[in-house]
C-alpha positions in Angstrom: -16.0 -9.9 -4.8 -19.3 -11.1 -3.5 -18.3 -11.5 0.4 -16.5 -8.0 0.2 -19.7 -6.6 -1.0 -21.8 -8.1 1.9 -19.4 -6.2 4.4 -18.8 -3.0 2.6 -20.7 -0.8 -0.1 -18.6 1.7 -2.5 -20.6 5.6 -1.9 -19.5 8.9 -3.2 -18.9 11.1 -0.5 -18.7 15.0 -0.1 -15.0 16.4 -0.8 -13.6 12.6 -0.5 -14.9 11.5 -3.8 -15.6 7.4 -3.7 -15.4 5.7 -0.4 -16.0 2.3 1.5 -18.2 2.3 4.2 -19.9 -0.2 6.5 -23.0 -2.3 5.0 -23.2 -4.2 8.2 -21.9 -3.4 12.0 -18.3 -5.1 11.8 -16.0 -6.4 14.6 -12.4 -5.4 15.4 -10.0 -8.1 13.8 -12.8 -8.8 11.1 -11.0 -8.9 7.8 -13.2 -6.9 5.3 -11.2 -7.4 2.2 -9.0 -9.9 0.5 -7.6 -8.3 -2.8 -5.5 -10.2 -5.9 -3.6 -7.6 -7.6 -4.1 -5.9 -11.2 -0.3 -5.5 -11.6 2.9 -5.1 -10.2 6.4 -3.8 -10.5 9.5 -3.6 -9.4 10.8 -0.9 -7.1 14.5 -1.7 -8.0 16.6 1.3 -9.7 17.4 0.3 -13.0 20.6 -1.7 -13.4 20.1 -2.3 -10.0 22.8 -4.8 -10.1 23.1 -7.1 -7.2 19.9 -6.1 -5.4 17.8 -7.4 -8.6 19.0 -10.8 -7.2 17.1 -10.6 -4.0 13.6 -11.1 -5.3 11.4 -13.4 -7.7 10.4 -11.0 -10.7 6.9 -12.7 -10.3 5.9 -12.9 -7.0 9.0 -10.7 -5.4 9.6 -13.6 -2.6 12.8 -13.1 -1.4 15.2 -16.1 -2.6 17.3 -17.6 -0.1 21.4 -17.4 -1.3 21.1 -21.3 -1.6 18.6 -21.7 -3.9 18.7 -24.9 -6.3 15.3 -23.7 -8.4 16.4 -20.5 -9.4 15.1 -19.9 -13.0 16.1 -17.1 -15.6 14.4 -15.7 -18.4 16.0 -17.3 -21.7 14.9 -14.3 -24.0 16.6 -11.2 -22.5 19.2 -9.4 -21.0 17.7 -7.6 -18.1 19.1 -10.5 -14.8 15.6 -10.9 -14.7 15.7 -14.0 -12.3 12.6 -16.3 -10.9 12.0 -18.2 -7.6 11.2 -21.2 -9.4 10.3 -22.7 -13.0 6.8 -22.1 -12.2 7.0 -18.5 -11.3 9.1 -18.1 -14.5 6.2 -19.6 -16.7 3.5 -18.0 -15.2 5.5 -14.7 -15.6 6.4 -15.6 -19.2 2.6 -15.4 -20.4 1.8 -12.7 -18.1 4.1 -10.1 -16.5 7.2 -10.9 -18.4 6.1 -10.8 -21.9 8.1 -10.4 -24.9 7.2 -6.9 -24.9 8.6 -6.4 -21.3 11.9 -8.0 -22.1 12.6 -5.6 -24.7 11.2 -2.2 -23.2 13.5 -3.1 -20.0 16.3 -3.9 -22.2 16.2 -0.6 -24.0 15.3 1.8 -21.0 18.0 0.5 -19.1 20.7 0.4 -22.1 23.8 2.0 -21.1 22.9 5.1 -23.7 19.2 5.3 -22.7 18.4 9.0 -21.6 16.6 7.4 -18.7 19.5 6.3 -16.5 20.2 10.4 -16.2 17.1 11.1 -14.3 16.2 10.4 -10.6 14.6 6.9 -8.7 10.9 8.4 -9.2 11.4 8.9 -12.7 12.6 5.4 -13.4 10.1 4.0 -11.5 7.4 5.9 -13.5 9.0 4.5 -16.5 8.9 0.8 -15.1 5.2 1.5 -14.2 4.3 2.4 -17.9 6.1 -0.5 -19.4 3.9 -2.9 -16.6 0.6 -1.0 -17.5 0.7 -1.3 -21.3 1.6 -4.5 -21.0 -0.9 -5.0 -19.3 -2.9 -3.8 -21.5 -1.8 -6.1 -24.4 -2.1 -9.4 -22.6 -5.3 -8.6 -20.0 -7.5 -6.2 -21.5 -9.9 -6.2 -19.2 -7.7 -5.8 -16.2 -6.6 -2.7 -17.9 -9.8 -1.1 -18.0 -10.3 -1.6 -14.5 -6.8 -0.1 -13.9 -8.4 3.0 -16.0 -11.5 3.1 -13.9 -9.6 3.8 -10.7 -9.6 7.4 -9.5 -6.5 10.0 -10.8 -6.7 12.5 -13.8 -4.4 13.1 -16.3 -2.1 15.8 -15.9 0.1 16.6 -19.2 3.7 18.1 -17.8 7.3 17.8 -18.6 7.5 14.3 -16.9 4.3 12.6 -18.9 5.7 14.3 -22.0 9.1 12.8 -21.1 8.2 9.1 -20.2 5.5 9.1 -23.5 8.2 10.2 -26.0 10.8 7.2 -24.2 7.6 4.6 -24.0 6.5 5.1 -27.4 10.2 4.2 -28.3 9.5 1.0 -27.2 5.8 0.5 -28.0 5.9 0.8 -31.5 6.5 -2.7 -33.1 3.5 -3.6 -30.5 1.1 -1.4 -31.0 -1.7 -3.9 -33.3 -1.9 -5.8 -29.7 -3.2 -2.3 -27.7 -7.0 -2.2 -27.9 -7.3 0.7 -26.5 -4.5 3.0 -28.7 -1.7 4.7 -27.6 -1.6 8.5 -26.5 0.1 11.0 -24.5 -3.2 11.2 -22.5 -3.4 7.7 -21.9 0.1 8.1 -20.8 -0.5 10.9 -18.3 -3.7 9.0 -17.1 -2.0 5.8 -16.3 0.4 7.9 -14.1 -2.0 9.8 -12.2 -3.6 6.3 -11.8 0.1 4.9 -10.2 0.6 7.9 -7.8 -2.7 8.0 -6.2 -3.1 4.2 -5.7 0.0 1.8 -5.9 1.1 0.1 -3.0 4.4 -0.2 -1.6 5.5 -4.4 -1.3 8.1 -3.7 1.5 10.7 -5.5 2.9 11.0 -7.5 5.9 10.9 -5.4 9.0 14.2 -4.6 10.6 14.8 -2.7 13.6 18.4 -1.3 13.0 17.5 0.2 9.5 14.4 1.5 7.2 12.1 -0.6 5.6 12.6 -0.4 2.0 10.2 -1.1 -0.8 10.9 -4.2 -3.0 7.9 -3.9 -5.5 4.5 -1.3 -6.3 1.3 -2.7 -6.6 -1.9 -1.6 -7.4 -5.2 -3.4 -6.3 -8.9 -3.2 -7.6 -11.0 -2.7 -4.6 -7.9 -1.8 -1.6 -7.4 1.6 -3.9 -10.5 2.9 -2.9 -9.8 3.5 0.4 -9.6 6.9 1.6 -6.9 8.0 4.4 -7.5 9.2 8.2 -4.6 9.9 10.6 -6.5 7.8 13.0 -7.9 4.6 11.2 -10.2 2.9 11.9 -8.5 -0.8 9.6 -5.0 -1.6 8.6 -3.5 -3.6 5.6 -1.5 -6.5 6.3 0.7 -8.4 3.4 2.7 -11.4 3.4 4.5 -11.1 0.3 7.6 -13.7 2.0 4.9 -16.0 2.9 4.9 -19.6 1.2 1.5 -20.5 0.2 0.7 -20.7 -3.5 2.1 -19.1 -6.1 0.4 -15.6 -6.4 -1.7 -15.3 -3.3 1.2 -13.8 -1.4 1.5 -10.8 -3.2 -2.5 -10.2 -2.0 -3.4 -7.3 0.4 -5.7 -8.2 3.7 -7.2 -5.7 5.4 -8.9 -5.9 9.0 -10.5 -3.7 11.6 -8.7 -2.4 14.2 -11.6 -2.0 16.2 -15.4 -2.0 16.0 -17.1 -0.2 13.5 -21.1 0.7 13.4 -22.9 0.3 10.1 -22.9 2.7 7.6 -19.5 4.6 9.2 -16.3 5.0 6.4 -13.4 2.7 7.0 -10.3 4.2 6.3 -6.5 3.2 6.6 -3.4 5.4 7.1 -1.6 6.0 4.2 1.4 6.0 6.3 2.7 5.2 9.9 0.4 6.7 12.4 3.3 8.3 14.4 4.2 11.0 12.2 4.0 15.0 12.7 0.5 16.8 11.5 3.2 19.2 9.0 4.8 15.4 8.1 1.2 13.8 7.6 0.1 17.2 5.6 3.2 17.2 3.4 3.2 13.8 2.1 -0.4 13.7 1.7 0.1 17.2 -0.6 3.1 16.2 -2.5 2.1 11.9 -2.9 -1.8 12.5 -2.8 -2.7 15.6 -3.8 -4.9 16.6 -1.1 -5.0 17.7 2.6 -6.2 16.4 5.1 -8.9 17.4 7.7 -9.8 14.6 9.9 -10.4 15.2 13.3 -7.3 14.4 14.5 -5.9 16.7 12.1 -8.3 19.8 12.9 -7.0 19.5 16.6 -3.1 19.2 15.6 -3.7 22.0 13.3 -3.4 24.5 16.1 -0.1 22.9 17.7 3.4 23.5 16.6 5.4 21.0 15.4 8.0 22.5 18.1 6.1 21.6 21.2 7.3 18.7 23.0 4.3 16.5 22.2 5.6 13.6 24.3 5.0 15.5 27.6 1.4 16.2 26.6 0.7 12.7 25.5 1.4 11.1 28.6 -1.0 13.4 30.4 -3.7 12.5 28.1 -2.6 8.8 28.8 -2.9 9.5 32.0 -6.3 10.6 32.3 -7.5 8.3 30.1 -5.7 5.0 32.5 -7.5 7.4 35.5 -10.7 6.9 33.8 -10.4 3.8 32.1 -13.5 2.0 33.9 -15.6 4.7 32.3 -14.2 3.4 28.6 -17.0 1.8 26.5 -16.5 0.7 23.0 -13.2 2.5 21.2 -15.2 4.1 18.6 -17.2 5.9 21.3 -13.8 6.7 22.7 -12.7 8.0 19.4 -15.7 9.9 18.7 -15.4 12.6 21.7 -15.9 15.9 20.2 -14.1 17.7 23.0 -10.9 15.3 23.4 -7.9 17.3 22.7 -6.0 14.3 22.5 -8.1 12.6 19.9 -4.6 10.3 19.5 -3.6 9.2 22.9 -5.9 5.9 23.4 -4.8 5.3 19.7 -1.3 5.3 20.4 -2.0 3.1 23.6 -3.8 0.5 22.5 -3.0 0.3 18.6 0.2 1.1 18.0 3.7 -1.1 18.6 5.8 -0.6 21.0 9.1 -2.2 19.5 11.8 0.0 19.1 11.4 1.7 15.3 8.6 0.0 14.2 5.6 2.4 14.2 3.4 -0.3 13.0 -0.7 -0.5 13.9 -1.9 -3.0 16.2 -5.0 -5.2 15.1 -7.3 -8.2 16.6 -6.4 -11.4 15.0 -9.7 -12.6 13.2 -12.4 -13.4 15.2 -13.1 -16.9 16.4 -17.0 -18.1 17.0 -18.0 -14.2 17.4 -15.5 -13.7 20.3 -12.9 -11.0 19.3 -8.9 -11.5 19.7 -7.3 -10.5 22.9 -4.1 -11.4 20.6 -2.9 -7.7 18.6 -0.6 -8.7 15.4 1.6 -5.8 14.1 0.9 -5.1 10.4 4.7 -4.0 10.4 7.0 -6.3 12.0 4.2 -9.3 12.8 4.7 -9.0 16.7 1.9 -10.8 18.7 1.0 -9.0 21.8 -2.0 -9.3 24.2 -4.0 -6.4 24.6 -4.9 -6.7 28.1 -1.3 -6.4 28.6 -1.1 -3.5 26.0 -3.6 -0.8 28.1 -1.8 -2.1 31.5 1.9 -1.5 30.3 3.0 -4.8 31.0 5.0 -4.9 27.3 
């Protein structure tokens, strides 16, 4: 954490709560955070059948069809498989404890009331199993989870899930240092709703990407949202380096950020229209966005042909291209009617159906790279070609 603290600091911002700002001038492509999970849990529906066999239940890497190192949990009937005996060994003492084995067996049994609920409710139950397990095997990380933003809401969902989990937890309550209560369950659910990241399947332009697991990180959870972000996240879940590091999150800067500027990511693809963005933020995170882009687009109709307007703006920018200085100054123009046009030209992947965000590769010898990496499809491109429309 010490290196991260040199680059960023946490502050309280009016109407936004805790936020991360640059502690010094930062460069495009610079890695400002590498963060390891507090917990992970599967996004596969309960009783997911064959889908459950696609990923390791610990590291969530894809398991090849002809893999010869597959290991199964010897003590549960949840079809829990692991890509190697090493992953199984680590999981048994951490994420796949006897409590998890028993809990998953109960909540996905054929007579479980949870099976009559939708996928979101099943995911919440999976999360609570993972969270209460964390409280038993790692009380310090459980306290870190509880320190994240999110206030408890007592509603029908929290009441139902608390009753369900209590029927699973009672033999293990003595191992839970913080106790077990409806308020705690409701608080945990709010932490998950606000702070969880999705580990996605690899990009395939012919079908929609799906989430294979959800992850909560201790520091990355404090990045606020902006519809024109200055940073973006990369994850390399199917990488082969190390046992657990593949589930780490890496956050890189999209362009230069001056000291004192808040560092923000986008919680979803930046190509979404204003109404879609506002709906998702309100439903999923409980707030409305008032960023510079939203202030402009609030006066637009989503039925308007924005593409034509964007092309006009892009043509204007290309004509004035020689006058464009640092990216940050372009983004800060107060009277710019199309604050997203430059961003779309330079920082959006142009691969079909990708909608990923581009960030330069990390600087080498203080020189900013001209090679841009997409955080969705992984495509590499040259920034000069992007600006000149050669791709």
